[in-house]
PyMOL Python script that loads the backbone (N, CA, C, O; Angstrom):
from pymol import cmd

cmd.read_pdbstr("""\
ATOM      1  N   UNK A   1      67.627 153.565  32.290  1.00  0.00           N
ATOM      2  CA  UNK A   1      67.651 153.257  33.260  1.00  0.00           C
ATOM      3  C   UNK A   1      67.053 151.873  32.708  1.00  0.00           C
ATOM      4  O   UNK A   1      66.357 151.588  31.734  1.00  0.00           O
ATOM      5  N   UNK A   2      67.771 150.954  34.014  1.00  0.00           N
ATOM      6  CA  UNK A   2      68.002 149.565  33.781  1.00  0.00           C
ATOM      7  C   UNK A   2      66.635 148.958  34.122  1.00  0.00           C
ATOM      8  O   UNK A   2      65.708 149.306  34.853  1.00  0.00           O
ATOM      9  N   UNK A   3      66.843 148.018  33.389  1.00  0.00           N
ATOM     10  CA  UNK A   3      65.665 146.882  33.865  1.00  0.00           C
ATOM     11  C   UNK A   3      65.863 145.438  34.106  1.00  0.00           C
ATOM     12  O   UNK A   3      66.120 145.044  32.969  1.00  0.00           O
ATOM     13  N   UNK A   4      65.899 144.520  34.791  1.00  0.00           N
ATOM     14  CA  UNK A   4      66.185 143.443  35.322  1.00  0.00           C
ATOM     15  C   UNK A   4      65.211 142.461  35.232  1.00  0.00           C
ATOM     16  O   UNK A   4      64.128 142.718  35.756  1.00  0.00           O
ATOM     17  N   UNK A   5      65.392 141.160  34.562  1.00  0.00           N
ATOM     18  CA  UNK A   5      64.304 140.177  34.204  1.00  0.00           C
ATOM     19  C   UNK A   5      65.171 139.070  34.860  1.00  0.00           C
ATOM     20  O   UNK A   5      66.320 139.004  34.424  1.00  0.00           O
ATOM     21  N   UNK A   6      64.788 138.091  35.939  1.00  0.00           N
ATOM     22  CA  UNK A   6      66.224 137.601  36.811  1.00  0.00           C
ATOM     23  C   UNK A   6      65.265 136.128  37.377  1.00  0.00           C
ATOM     24  O   UNK A   6      64.752 135.956  38.483  1.00  0.00           O
ATOM     25  N   UNK A   7      65.265 135.395  36.421  1.00  0.00           N
ATOM     26  CA  UNK A   7      64.202 134.119  36.452  1.00  0.00           C
ATOM     27  C   UNK A   7      65.176 132.663  36.523  1.00  0.00           C
ATOM     28  O   UNK A   7      66.268 132.417  36.011  1.00  0.00           O
ATOM     29  N   UNK A   8      64.377 131.932  37.284  1.00  0.00           N
ATOM     30  CA  UNK A   8      64.840 130.652  38.074  1.00  0.00           C
ATOM     31  C   UNK A   8      63.815 129.340  36.442  1.00  0.00           C
ATOM     32  O   UNK A   8      62.713 129.424  35.899  1.00  0.00           O
ATOM     33  N   UNK A   9      64.933 128.403  36.303  1.00  0.00           N
ATOM     34  CA  UNK A   9      64.328 127.500  35.309  1.00  0.00           C
ATOM     35  C   UNK A   9      63.593 126.443  36.651  1.00  0.00           C
ATOM     36  O   UNK A   9      64.181 126.312  37.725  1.00  0.00           O
ATOM     37  N   UNK A  10      62.404 125.838  36.391  1.00  0.00           N
ATOM     38  CA  UNK A  10      61.558 124.568  36.813  1.00  0.00           C
ATOM     39  C   UNK A  10      62.435 123.522  36.668  1.00  0.00           C
ATOM     40  O   UNK A  10      62.249 122.596  37.458  1.00  0.00           O
ATOM     41  N   UNK A  11      63.719 123.350  35.557  1.00  0.00           N
ATOM     42  CA  UNK A  11      64.471 122.291  35.362  1.00  0.00           C
ATOM     43  C   UNK A  11      65.812 123.072  34.672  1.00  0.00           C
ATOM     44  O   UNK A  11      65.908 123.746  33.647  1.00  0.00           O
ATOM     45  N   UNK A  12      66.892 122.639  35.793  1.00  0.00           N
ATOM     46  CA  UNK A  12      67.949 123.298  36.241  1.00  0.00           C
ATOM     47  C   UNK A  12      68.817 123.090  34.224  1.00  0.00           C
ATOM     48  O   UNK A  12      69.225 124.062  33.588  1.00  0.00           O
ATOM     49  N   UNK A  13      68.850 121.915  33.805  1.00  0.00           N
ATOM     50  CA  UNK A  13      68.909 122.195  32.291  1.00  0.00           C
ATOM     51  C   UNK A  13      68.562 122.827  31.458  1.00  0.00           C
ATOM     52  O   UNK A  13      69.074 122.653  30.353  1.00  0.00           O
ATOM     53  N   UNK A  14      67.905 123.473  31.577  1.00  0.00           N
ATOM     54  CA  UNK A  14      67.082 124.453  30.636  1.00  0.00           C
ATOM     55  C   UNK A  14      68.193 125.484  30.729  1.00  0.00           C
ATOM     56  O   UNK A  14      68.859 125.656  29.708  1.00  0.00           O
ATOM     57  N   UNK A  15      68.389 125.961  31.457  1.00  0.00           N
ATOM     58  CA  UNK A  15      69.774 127.097  31.522  1.00  0.00           C
ATOM     59  C   UNK A  15      70.527 126.768  30.236  1.00  0.00           C
ATOM     60  O   UNK A  15      70.305 127.424  29.218  1.00  0.00           O
ATOM     61  N   UNK A  16      71.351 125.838  30.252  1.00  0.00           N
ATOM     62  CA  UNK A  16      72.325 125.197  28.941  1.00  0.00           C
ATOM     63  C   UNK A  16      71.840 125.063  28.081  1.00  0.00           C
ATOM     64  O   UNK A  16      72.471 125.142  27.028  1.00  0.00           O
ATOM     65  N   UNK A  17      69.935 124.685  28.086  1.00  0.00           N
ATOM     66  CA  UNK A  17      69.827 124.440  27.092  1.00  0.00           C
ATOM     67  C   UNK A  17      69.248 125.185  25.926  1.00  0.00           C
ATOM     68  O   UNK A  17      69.288 124.977  24.713  1.00  0.00           O
ATOM     69  N   UNK A  18      68.353 126.698  27.126  1.00  0.00           N
ATOM     70  CA  UNK A  18      67.874 127.103  26.368  1.00  0.00           C
ATOM     71  C   UNK A  18      68.442 128.847  26.019  1.00  0.00           C
ATOM     72  O   UNK A  18      67.913 129.819  25.480  1.00  0.00           O
ATOM     73  N   UNK A  19      69.327 128.670  26.439  1.00  0.00           N
ATOM     74  CA  UNK A  19      70.566 130.135  26.662  1.00  0.00           C
ATOM     75  C   UNK A  19      70.738 130.479  25.226  1.00  0.00           C
ATOM     76  O   UNK A  19      70.602 131.690  25.056  1.00  0.00           O
ATOM     77  N   UNK A  20      70.926 129.992  24.423  1.00  0.00           N
ATOM     78  CA  UNK A  20      71.100 130.696  23.341  1.00  0.00           C
ATOM     79  C   UNK A  20      70.194 131.006  22.469  1.00  0.00           C
ATOM     80  O   UNK A  20      70.543 131.968  21.785  1.00  0.00           O
ATOM     81  N   UNK A  21      68.891 130.472  22.137  1.00  0.00           N
ATOM     82  CA  UNK A  21      67.583 130.948  22.023  1.00  0.00           C
ATOM     83  C   UNK A  21      67.051 131.947  22.838  1.00  0.00           C
ATOM     84  O   UNK A  21      66.464 132.944  22.418  1.00  0.00           O
ATOM     85  N   UNK A  22      67.232 131.712  23.837  1.00  0.00           N
ATOM     86  CA  UNK A  22      66.626 133.594  24.877  1.00  0.00           C
ATOM     87  C   UNK A  22      67.509 134.432  24.488  1.00  0.00           C
ATOM     88  O   UNK A  22      67.190 135.618  24.585  1.00  0.00           O
ATOM     89  N   UNK A  23      68.819 134.114  23.957  1.00  0.00           N
ATOM     90  CA  UNK A  23      69.570 135.410  23.934  1.00  0.00           C
ATOM     91  C   UNK A  23      69.460 135.867  22.322  1.00  0.00           C
ATOM     92  O   UNK A  23      69.482 137.092  22.200  1.00  0.00           O
ATOM     93  N   UNK A  24      69.366 135.254  21.281  1.00  0.00           N
ATOM     94  CA  UNK A  24      68.833 135.521  20.205  1.00  0.00           C
ATOM     95  C   UNK A  24      67.495 136.409  20.244  1.00  0.00           C
ATOM     96  O   UNK A  24      67.408 137.474  19.632  1.00  0.00           O
ATOM     97  N   UNK A  25      66.534 135.904  20.968  1.00  0.00           N
ATOM     98  CA  UNK A  25      65.037 136.705  21.252  1.00  0.00           C
ATOM     99  C   UNK A  25      65.538 138.094  21.515  1.00  0.00           C
ATOM    100  O   UNK A  25      65.407 139.098  20.815  1.00  0.00           O
ATOM    101  N   UNK A  26      66.285 137.907  22.947  1.00  0.00           N
ATOM    102  CA  UNK A  26      66.542 139.612  22.917  1.00  0.00           C
ATOM    103  C   UNK A  26      67.352 140.707  22.586  1.00  0.00           C
ATOM    104  O   UNK A  26      67.334 141.903  22.875  1.00  0.00           O
ATOM    105  N   UNK A  27      68.380 139.665  21.603  1.00  0.00           N
ATOM    106  CA  UNK A  27      68.780 140.812  20.876  1.00  0.00           C
ATOM    107  C   UNK A  27      68.002 141.328  19.946  1.00  0.00           C
ATOM    108  O   UNK A  27      68.226 142.470  19.543  1.00  0.00           O
ATOM    109  N   UNK A  28      67.158 140.720  19.543  1.00  0.00           N
ATOM    110  CA  UNK A  28      66.000 141.609  18.647  1.00  0.00           C
ATOM    111  C   UNK A  28      65.352 142.963  19.603  1.00  0.00           C
ATOM    112  O   UNK A  28      64.997 143.949  18.958  1.00  0.00           O
ATOM    113  N   UNK A  29      65.244 142.988  20.727  1.00  0.00           N
ATOM    114  CA  UNK A  29      64.704 144.265  21.186  1.00  0.00           C
ATOM    115  C   UNK A  29      65.788 145.961  20.909  1.00  0.00           C
ATOM    116  O   UNK A  29      65.537 147.162  20.999  1.00  0.00           O
ATOM    117  N   UNK A  30      66.904 145.203  20.582  1.00  0.00           N
ATOM    118  CA  UNK A  30      68.050 146.105  20.187  1.00  0.00           C
ATOM    119  C   UNK A  30      67.441 146.882  18.831  1.00  0.00           C
ATOM    120  O   UNK A  30      68.038 147.764  18.213  1.00  0.00           O
ATOM    121  N   UNK A  31      66.300 146.423  18.558  1.00  0.00           N
ATOM    122  CA  UNK A  31      65.546 147.095  17.260  1.00  0.00           C
ATOM    123  C   UNK A  31      64.447 148.118  17.639  1.00  0.00           C
ATOM    124  O   UNK A  31      63.768 148.933  17.014  1.00  0.00           O
ATOM    125  N   UNK A  32      64.562 147.722  18.953  1.00  0.00           N
ATOM    126  CA  UNK A  32      63.411 148.403  19.437  1.00  0.00           C
ATOM    127  C   UNK A  32      63.786 150.017  19.814  1.00  0.00           C
ATOM    128  O   UNK A  32      64.988 150.199  20.005  1.00  0.00           O
ATOM    129  N   UNK A  33      62.861 151.283  19.955  1.00  0.00           N
ATOM    130  CA  UNK A  33      63.755 152.536  20.452  1.00  0.00           C
ATOM    131  C   UNK A  33      63.104 152.834  21.222  1.00  0.00           C
ATOM    132  O   UNK A  33      61.926 152.877  21.578  1.00  0.00           O
ATOM    133  N   UNK A  34      64.679 153.200  21.630  1.00  0.00           N
ATOM    134  CA  UNK A  34      64.871 153.463  23.567  1.00  0.00           C
ATOM    135  C   UNK A  34      65.189 152.324  24.260  1.00  0.00           C
ATOM    136  O   UNK A  34      65.112 152.357  25.488  1.00  0.00           O
ATOM    137  N   UNK A  35      65.648 150.987  23.510  1.00  0.00           N
ATOM    138  CA  UNK A  35      66.570 149.763  23.860  1.00  0.00           C
ATOM    139  C   UNK A  35      67.914 150.480  23.399  1.00  0.00           C
ATOM    140  O   UNK A  35      68.085 150.921  22.263  1.00  0.00           O
ATOM    141  N   UNK A  36      68.876 150.539  24.465  1.00  0.00           N
ATOM    142  CA  UNK A  36      70.376 150.914  24.078  1.00  0.00           C
ATOM    143  C   UNK A  36      71.104 149.450  24.219  1.00  0.00           C
ATOM    144  O   UNK A  36      71.987 149.083  23.444  1.00  0.00           O
ATOM    145  N   UNK A  37      70.665 148.749  25.198  1.00  0.00           N
ATOM    146  CA  UNK A  37      71.643 147.802  25.306  1.00  0.00           C
ATOM    147  C   UNK A  37      71.111 146.652  25.979  1.00  0.00           C
ATOM    148  O   UNK A  37      70.095 146.979  26.593  1.00  0.00           O
ATOM    149  N   UNK A  38      71.470 145.076  26.151  1.00  0.00           N
ATOM    150  CA  UNK A  38      70.889 144.181  25.847  1.00  0.00           C
ATOM    151  C   UNK A  38      72.379 143.021  26.795  1.00  0.00           C
ATOM    152  O   UNK A  38      73.481 142.787  26.299  1.00  0.00           O
ATOM    153  N   UNK A  39      72.033 142.673  27.757  1.00  0.00           N
ATOM    154  CA  UNK A  39      72.871 141.376  27.928  1.00  0.00           C
ATOM    155  C   UNK A  39      72.218 140.409  28.947  1.00  0.00           C
ATOM    156  O   UNK A  39      71.521 140.685  29.923  1.00  0.00           O
ATOM    157  N   UNK A  40      72.690 138.991  28.388  1.00  0.00           N
ATOM    158  CA  UNK A  40      72.525 137.794  29.608  1.00  0.00           C
ATOM    159  C   UNK A  40      73.011 137.072  30.118  1.00  0.00           C
ATOM    160  O   UNK A  40      73.669 136.144  29.649  1.00  0.00           O
ATOM    161  N   UNK A  41      72.675 137.478  31.886  1.00  0.00           N
ATOM    162  CA  UNK A  41      74.193 136.604  32.728  1.00  0.00           C
ATOM    163  C   UNK A  41      73.881 135.677  32.953  1.00  0.00           C
ATOM    164  O   UNK A  41      72.749 135.733  33.435  1.00  0.00           O
ATOM    165  N   UNK A  42      74.382 134.352  32.867  1.00  0.00           N
ATOM    166  CA  UNK A  42      74.062 133.195  33.525  1.00  0.00           C
ATOM    167  C   UNK A  42      74.888 132.762  35.034  1.00  0.00           C
ATOM    168  O   UNK A  42      76.083 132.942  35.267  1.00  0.00           O
ATOM    169  N   UNK A  43      74.064 132.268  35.770  1.00  0.00           N
ATOM    170  CA  UNK A  43      74.380 131.633  36.900  1.00  0.00           C
ATOM    171  C   UNK A  43      75.968 130.827  36.780  1.00  0.00           C
ATOM    172  O   UNK A  43      76.342 129.916  36.042  1.00  0.00           O
ATOM    173  N   UNK A  44      76.552 131.468  37.656  1.00  0.00           N
ATOM    174  CA  UNK A  44      77.846 130.612  37.707  1.00  0.00           C
ATOM    175  C   UNK A  44      77.551 129.725  38.733  1.00  0.00           C
ATOM    176  O   UNK A  44      78.513 128.982  38.927  1.00  0.00           O
ATOM    177  N   UNK A  45      76.430 129.455  39.613  1.00  0.00           N
ATOM    178  CA  UNK A  45      76.149 128.367  40.957  1.00  0.00           C
ATOM    179  C   UNK A  45      75.203 127.495  40.861  1.00  0.00           C
ATOM    180  O   UNK A  45      74.060 127.954  40.871  1.00  0.00           O
ATOM    181  N   UNK A  46      75.330 126.366  40.769  1.00  0.00           N
ATOM    182  CA  UNK A  46      74.431 125.270  40.794  1.00  0.00           C
ATOM    183  C   UNK A  46      73.460 125.140  42.356  1.00  0.00           C
ATOM    184  O   UNK A  46      72.555 124.306  42.327  1.00  0.00           O
ATOM    185  N   UNK A  47      73.613 125.783  43.406  1.00  0.00           N
ATOM    186  CA  UNK A  47      73.172 126.192  44.596  1.00  0.00           C
ATOM    187  C   UNK A  47      71.124 125.876  43.887  1.00  0.00           C
ATOM    188  O   UNK A  47      70.544 126.178  42.845  1.00  0.00           O
ATOM    189  N   UNK A  48      70.771 125.254  44.981  1.00  0.00           N
ATOM    190  CA  UNK A  48      69.043 124.887  44.240  1.00  0.00           C
ATOM    191  C   UNK A  48      68.487 126.394  44.673  1.00  0.00           C
ATOM    192  O   UNK A  48      67.476 126.676  44.029  1.00  0.00           O
ATOM    193  N   UNK A  49      68.833 127.267  45.457  1.00  0.00           N
ATOM    194  CA  UNK A  49      68.515 128.905  46.009  1.00  0.00           C
ATOM    195  C   UNK A  49      68.827 129.716  45.089  1.00  0.00           C
ATOM    196  O   UNK A  49      68.710 130.872  45.494  1.00  0.00           O
ATOM    197  N   UNK A  50      69.301 129.623  43.637  1.00  0.00           N
ATOM    198  CA  UNK A  50      69.911 130.334  43.262  1.00  0.00           C
ATOM    199  C   UNK A  50      69.067 130.576  41.831  1.00  0.00           C
ATOM    200  O   UNK A  50      68.502 129.577  41.386  1.00  0.00           O
ATOM    201  N   UNK A  51      68.954 131.701  41.154  1.00  0.00           N
ATOM    202  CA  UNK A  51      68.018 131.543  39.770  1.00  0.00           C
ATOM    203  C   UNK A  51      69.345 131.209  38.504  1.00  0.00           C
ATOM    204  O   UNK A  51      70.573 131.144  38.475  1.00  0.00           O
ATOM    205  N   UNK A  52      68.476 131.100  37.799  1.00  0.00           N
ATOM    206  CA  UNK A  52      69.752 130.679  36.482  1.00  0.00           C
ATOM    207  C   UNK A  52      69.889 131.531  35.355  1.00  0.00           C
ATOM    208  O   UNK A  52      70.853 131.467  34.592  1.00  0.00           O
ATOM    209  N   UNK A  53      68.705 132.531  35.204  1.00  0.00           N
ATOM    210  CA  UNK A  53      69.443 134.015  34.587  1.00  0.00           C
ATOM    211  C   UNK A  53      69.021 135.251  35.125  1.00  0.00           C
ATOM    212  O   UNK A  53      68.076 135.447  35.889  1.00  0.00           O
ATOM    213  N   UNK A  54      70.045 136.295  34.513  1.00  0.00           N
ATOM    214  CA  UNK A  54      69.420 137.849  34.877  1.00  0.00           C
ATOM    215  C   UNK A  54      69.513 138.377  33.248  1.00  0.00           C
ATOM    216  O   UNK A  54      70.529 138.097  32.611  1.00  0.00           O
ATOM    217  N   UNK A  55      68.483 139.099  32.649  1.00  0.00           N
ATOM    218  CA  UNK A  55      68.596 139.784  31.794  1.00  0.00           C
ATOM    219  C   UNK A  55      68.858 141.521  32.204  1.00  0.00           C
ATOM    220  O   UNK A  55      68.267 142.349  32.899  1.00  0.00           O
ATOM    221  N   UNK A  56      69.727 141.511  31.594  1.00  0.00           N
ATOM    222  CA  UNK A  56      69.628 143.359  32.198  1.00  0.00           C
ATOM    223  C   UNK A  56      69.711 144.270  31.009  1.00  0.00           C
ATOM    224  O   UNK A  56      70.708 144.419  30.303  1.00  0.00           O
ATOM    225  N   UNK A  57      67.997 145.143  30.800  1.00  0.00           N
ATOM    226  CA  UNK A  57      68.399 145.797  29.756  1.00  0.00           C
ATOM    227  C   UNK A  57      68.691 146.933  29.981  1.00  0.00           C
ATOM    228  O   UNK A  57      68.181 147.332  31.028  1.00  0.00           O
ATOM    229  N   UNK A  58      69.457 147.855  29.329  1.00  0.00           N
ATOM    230  CA  UNK A  58      69.675 149.306  29.307  1.00  0.00           C
ATOM    231  C   UNK A  58      68.981 150.289  28.353  1.00  0.00           C
ATOM    232  O   UNK A  58      69.248 150.512  27.172  1.00  0.00           O
ATOM    233  N   UNK A  59      67.865 150.918  29.266  1.00  0.00           N
ATOM    234  CA  UNK A  59      66.450 151.645  28.219  1.00  0.00           C
ATOM    235  C   UNK A  59      66.244 153.077  28.471  1.00  0.00           C
ATOM    236  O   UNK A  59      66.808 153.827  29.268  1.00  0.00           O
ATOM    237  N   UNK A  60      65.456 153.259  27.747  1.00  0.00           N
ATOM    238  CA  UNK A  60      65.157 154.800  28.561  1.00  0.00           C
ATOM    239  C   UNK A  60      63.042 154.316  29.027  1.00  0.00           C
ATOM    240  O   UNK A  60      62.394 153.279  28.883  1.00  0.00           O
ATOM    241  N   UNK A  61      62.773 155.363  29.445  1.00  0.00           N
ATOM    242  CA  UNK A  61      61.775 154.816  30.234  1.00  0.00           C
ATOM    243  C   UNK A  61      59.980 154.620  28.868  1.00  0.00           C
ATOM    244  O   UNK A  61      58.922 154.001  28.974  1.00  0.00           O
ATOM    245  N   UNK A  62      60.729 155.767  27.508  1.00  0.00           N
ATOM    246  CA  UNK A  62      59.852 155.022  27.030  1.00  0.00           C
ATOM    247  C   UNK A  62      60.666 153.589  26.153  1.00  0.00           C
ATOM    248  O   UNK A  62      59.971 152.717  25.631  1.00  0.00           O
ATOM    249  N   UNK A  63      61.746 153.559  26.124  1.00  0.00           N
ATOM    250  CA  UNK A  63      62.021 152.374  25.733  1.00  0.00           C
ATOM    251  C   UNK A  63      61.317 151.051  26.206  1.00  0.00           C
ATOM    252  O   UNK A  63      61.073 150.063  25.513  1.00  0.00           O
ATOM    253  N   UNK A  64      60.984 151.291  27.827  1.00  0.00           N
ATOM    254  CA  UNK A  64      60.503 150.198  28.852  1.00  0.00           C
ATOM    255  C   UNK A  64      59.002 149.768  28.074  1.00  0.00           C
ATOM    256  O   UNK A  64      58.610 148.609  27.937  1.00  0.00           O
ATOM    257  N   UNK A  65      58.160 151.203  27.534  1.00  0.00           N
ATOM    258  CA  UNK A  65      57.169 150.867  27.052  1.00  0.00           C
ATOM    259  C   UNK A  65      56.921 149.904  26.217  1.00  0.00           C
ATOM    260  O   UNK A  65      56.191 148.926  26.373  1.00  0.00           O
ATOM    261  N   UNK A  66      57.870 150.368  24.874  1.00  0.00           N
ATOM    262  CA  UNK A  66      57.910 149.366  23.804  1.00  0.00           C
ATOM    263  C   UNK A  66      58.400 148.275  23.721  1.00  0.00           C
ATOM    264  O   UNK A  66      58.200 147.640  22.686  1.00  0.00           O
ATOM    265  N   UNK A  67      59.157 147.733  24.722  1.00  0.00           N
ATOM    266  CA  UNK A  67      59.599 146.661  25.257  1.00  0.00           C
ATOM    267  C   UNK A  67      58.274 145.970  25.879  1.00  0.00           C
ATOM    268  O   UNK A  67      58.074 144.777  25.648  1.00  0.00           O
ATOM    269  N   UNK A  68      57.535 146.580  26.523  1.00  0.00           N
ATOM    270  CA  UNK A  68      56.678 145.815  27.142  1.00  0.00           C
ATOM    271  C   UNK A  68      55.530 145.149  26.572  1.00  0.00           C
ATOM    272  O   UNK A  68      54.853 144.182  26.920  1.00  0.00           O
ATOM    273  N   UNK A  69      55.503 146.120  25.385  1.00  0.00           N
ATOM    274  CA  UNK A  69      54.100 146.039  24.081  1.00  0.00           C
ATOM    275  C   UNK A  69      54.892 145.080  22.896  1.00  0.00           C
ATOM    276  O   UNK A  69      54.272 144.682  21.909  1.00  0.00           O
ATOM    277  N   UNK A  70      56.286 144.771  23.111  1.00  0.00           N
ATOM    278  CA  UNK A  70      56.751 144.267  21.659  1.00  0.00           C
ATOM    279  C   UNK A  70      56.499 142.922  22.052  1.00  0.00           C
ATOM    280  O   UNK A  70      56.143 142.476  23.143  1.00  0.00           O
ATOM    281  N   UNK A  71      56.920 141.945  20.196  1.00  0.00           N
ATOM    282  CA  UNK A  71      56.456 140.833  20.057  1.00  0.00           C
ATOM    283  C   UNK A  71      57.485 139.748  21.333  1.00  0.00           C
ATOM    284  O   UNK A  71      57.270 138.691  21.927  1.00  0.00           O
ATOM    285  N   UNK A  72      58.680 140.787  21.274  1.00  0.00           N
ATOM    286  CA  UNK A  72      59.643 139.921  21.968  1.00  0.00           C
ATOM    287  C   UNK A  72      59.004 139.418  23.511  1.00  0.00           C
ATOM    288  O   UNK A  72      58.927 138.341  24.102  1.00  0.00           O
ATOM    289  N   UNK A  73      58.652 140.653  23.759  1.00  0.00           N
ATOM    290  CA  UNK A  73      57.811 140.073  25.349  1.00  0.00           C
ATOM    291  C   UNK A  73      57.422 139.337  25.346  1.00  0.00           C
ATOM    292  O   UNK A  73      57.809 138.349  25.970  1.00  0.00           O
ATOM    293  N   UNK A  74      55.904 139.431  24.263  1.00  0.00           N
ATOM    294  CA  UNK A  74      55.227 138.470  24.596  1.00  0.00           C
ATOM    295  C   UNK A  74      55.603 136.953  23.895  1.00  0.00           C
ATOM    296  O   UNK A  74      55.014 135.983  24.372  1.00  0.00           O
ATOM    297  N   UNK A  75      56.290 136.791  23.099  1.00  0.00           N
ATOM    298  CA  UNK A  75      57.233 135.594  23.145  1.00  0.00           C
ATOM    299  C   UNK A  75      57.838 134.861  24.078  1.00  0.00           C
ATOM    300  O   UNK A  75      57.703 133.663  24.326  1.00  0.00           O
ATOM    301  N   UNK A  76      58.793 135.997  24.781  1.00  0.00           N
ATOM    302  CA  UNK A  76      59.513 135.836  26.283  1.00  0.00           C
ATOM    303  C   UNK A  76      58.393 135.053  27.138  1.00  0.00           C
ATOM    304  O   UNK A  76      58.594 133.935  27.611  1.00  0.00           O
ATOM    305  N   UNK A  77      57.265 135.726  27.273  1.00  0.00           N
ATOM    306  CA  UNK A  77      56.360 135.024  28.116  1.00  0.00           C
ATOM    307  C   UNK A  77      55.565 133.765  27.888  1.00  0.00           C
ATOM    308  O   UNK A  77      55.263 132.933  28.743  1.00  0.00           O
ATOM    309  N   UNK A  78      55.213 133.751  26.345  1.00  0.00           N
ATOM    310  CA  UNK A  78      54.916 132.344  26.428  1.00  0.00           C
ATOM    311  C   UNK A  78      55.331 131.303  26.115  1.00  0.00           C
ATOM    312  O   UNK A  78      54.833 130.211  26.392  1.00  0.00           O
ATOM    313  N   UNK A  79      56.594 131.579  25.306  1.00  0.00           N
ATOM    314  CA  UNK A  79      57.386 130.055  25.345  1.00  0.00           C
ATOM    315  C   UNK A  79      58.459 130.016  26.307  1.00  0.00           C
ATOM    316  O   UNK A  79      59.283 129.114  26.154  1.00  0.00           O
ATOM    317  N   UNK A  80      58.601 130.756  27.199  1.00  0.00           N
ATOM    318  CA  UNK A  80      59.174 130.083  28.354  1.00  0.00           C
ATOM    319  C   UNK A  80      58.731 130.604  30.048  1.00  0.00           C
ATOM    320  O   UNK A  80      59.384 130.363  31.064  1.00  0.00           O
ATOM    321  N   UNK A  81      57.353 131.420  29.944  1.00  0.00           N
ATOM    322  CA  UNK A  81      56.976 131.748  31.300  1.00  0.00           C
ATOM    323  C   UNK A  81      56.266 130.005  32.326  1.00  0.00           C
ATOM    324  O   UNK A  81      56.275 129.700  33.519  1.00  0.00           O
ATOM    325  N   UNK A  82      55.917 129.517  31.461  1.00  0.00           N
ATOM    326  CA  UNK A  82      55.348 127.986  32.105  1.00  0.00           C
ATOM    327  C   UNK A  82      57.047 126.843  32.332  1.00  0.00           C
ATOM    328  O   UNK A  82      56.898 125.705  32.777  1.00  0.00           O
ATOM    329  N   UNK A  83      58.055 127.200  32.078  1.00  0.00           N
ATOM    330  CA  UNK A  83      59.131 126.681  32.466  1.00  0.00           C
ATOM    331  C   UNK A  83      60.008 127.409  33.721  1.00  0.00           C
ATOM    332  O   UNK A  83      61.215 127.256  33.914  1.00  0.00           O
ATOM    333  N   UNK A  84      59.251 128.088  34.377  1.00  0.00           N
ATOM    334  CA  UNK A  84      59.901 129.270  35.213  1.00  0.00           C
ATOM    335  C   UNK A  84      59.380 129.089  36.429  1.00  0.00           C
ATOM    336  O   UNK A  84      58.206 129.379  36.657  1.00  0.00           O
ATOM    337  N   UNK A  85      60.495 128.401  37.696  1.00  0.00           N
ATOM    338  CA  UNK A  85      59.850 128.470  38.960  1.00  0.00           C
ATOM    339  C   UNK A  85      59.156 129.852  39.292  1.00  0.00           C
ATOM    340  O   UNK A  85      58.074 129.886  39.878  1.00  0.00           O
ATOM    341  N   UNK A  86      59.745 130.849  38.940  1.00  0.00           N
ATOM    342  CA  UNK A  86      60.040 132.187  39.699  1.00  0.00           C
ATOM    343  C   UNK A  86      60.846 133.090  38.381  1.00  0.00           C
ATOM    344  O   UNK A  86      61.582 132.721  37.465  1.00  0.00           O
ATOM    345  N   UNK A  87      60.237 134.599  38.847  1.00  0.00           N
ATOM    346  CA  UNK A  87      61.112 135.636  38.177  1.00  0.00           C
ATOM    347  C   UNK A  87      61.058 136.804  39.120  1.00  0.00           C
ATOM    348  O   UNK A  87      60.391 136.911  40.149  1.00  0.00           O
ATOM    349  N   UNK A  88      61.586 137.347  38.770  1.00  0.00           N
ATOM    350  CA  UNK A  88      61.718 139.066  39.833  1.00  0.00           C
ATOM    351  C   UNK A  88      61.786 140.043  38.689  1.00  0.00           C
ATOM    352  O   UNK A  88      62.657 139.726  37.879  1.00  0.00           O
ATOM    353  N   UNK A  89      61.301 140.844  38.467  1.00  0.00           N
ATOM    354  CA  UNK A  89      61.811 141.920  37.975  1.00  0.00           C
ATOM    355  C   UNK A  89      61.711 143.404  38.841  1.00  0.00           C
ATOM    356  O   UNK A  89      60.799 143.748  39.593  1.00  0.00           O
ATOM    357  N   UNK A  90      63.115 144.263  38.439  1.00  0.00           N
ATOM    358  CA  UNK A  90      63.602 145.146  39.054  1.00  0.00           C
ATOM    359  C   UNK A  90      64.015 146.107  38.022  1.00  0.00           C
ATOM    360  O   UNK A  90      64.950 145.922  37.243  1.00  0.00           O
ATOM    361  N   UNK A  91      63.137 147.315  38.071  1.00  0.00           N
ATOM    362  CA  UNK A  91      63.612 148.592  37.529  1.00  0.00           C
ATOM    363  C   UNK A  91      64.806 149.543  38.543  1.00  0.00           C
ATOM    364  O   UNK A  91      64.746 149.563  39.773  1.00  0.00           O
ATOM    365  N   UNK A  92      65.774 150.230  37.788  1.00  0.00           N
ATOM    366  CA  UNK A  92      66.747 151.306  38.733  1.00  0.00           C
ATOM    367  C   UNK A  92      67.038 152.093  37.609  1.00  0.00           C
ATOM    368  O   UNK A  92      66.694 151.958  36.434  1.00  0.00           O
ATOM    369  N   UNK A  93      67.860 153.100  38.273  1.00  0.00           N
ATOM    370  CA  UNK A  93      68.428 154.359  37.085  1.00  0.00           C
ATOM    371  C   UNK A  93      69.520 153.778  36.957  1.00  0.00           C
ATOM    372  O   UNK A  93      70.377 154.236  36.200  1.00  0.00           O
TER     373      UNK A  93
END
""", "prot")
cmd.dss("prot")
cmd.show_as("cartoon", "prot")
cmd.util.cbc("prot")
cmd.orient("prot")
């Protein structure tokens, strides 16, 4: 399955500034059972109504459970949650 986290930073400068550390954090998910692939896409638009990044994960249904319970997921929420204006989570096949 695909799991998408689509996030919009309050401060648009955070996209460039935080992308390397967010990428390094999410690369650790590849050590979790059921997580097969992680890609982080940065928006190429500076329009105000666009989101900043999209984290695309390929995983099994169990992999989603492992991710939700993981230290990476908790660190993502703790470190970056307050910096987000909004986010969307989307799962599909």
